C-alpha angles and dihedrals in degrees: 000000000000137000131222109224117184121201107202108189144161116213126192106184098007100268094109092048088051090049091049091050091051092050087051090053088063090055099087108155100030132055118269114199117192112209118190099204091212090070102038116167131183088258088058092051091048091052092049088050092052098041123117086210137019121198115199116210133186138146115255109248120181094341100315146051118302116269093247088057091053091052090054091051089050091051093049092047089085085080088062095081093053093034090229092165097036110135092013116124120254137184139163143225134189141171131205140175095250131054091245102016092159091281092148089067090056091049092046088055093057094039090056090046089051091049092051089050088055092248127148115242125229115195132194112274106183115124110207138211095285085075104014111040090196090070104062113184093003114138091351090167089059093228121161106165090067142329113307123186135177122226113252119248084219098079095197087063098043087193128037119241097253089055090047089052092047088053091051089051091050090053091051091050093049090049091050093050090046093052092047089047094049091053089060094054 
């Protein structure tokens, strides 16, 4: 059994796209489909409608999701009346320049959206080195509602290796939950 997990994201400077790719690396048995919302096609919409899980990704700009991401959510909201995504899994990921950077506000934005769409939210579950010394750098932003990452100061990386690994683990968690959820259907 496999699960289709769509990662619908907007990226400004490439950071969110890199984060989406790292999440997809953690999805090993299922199918991860990366969807850049700036170039949506009918095939992309069909994939979203068929997915067991949809992860919404956007950079955090000024304490919320980027405006381009909000436009995508508004376009997808036509599925609310018919509840096309009801009982599908959802999750969110974001990246910002600062460790805190009000990223929780961006994740709250998409979590509320998913709730309004009747979706079931999957948060981030990795406990980092502050509690488990065997996990240095994991979940260093301490985010639980979804995946949070901080832009790397090394611009060629976009995202530091600990956040890439946290993203992979988030992808694996979403896949595990999606497979478990699909068995119950």
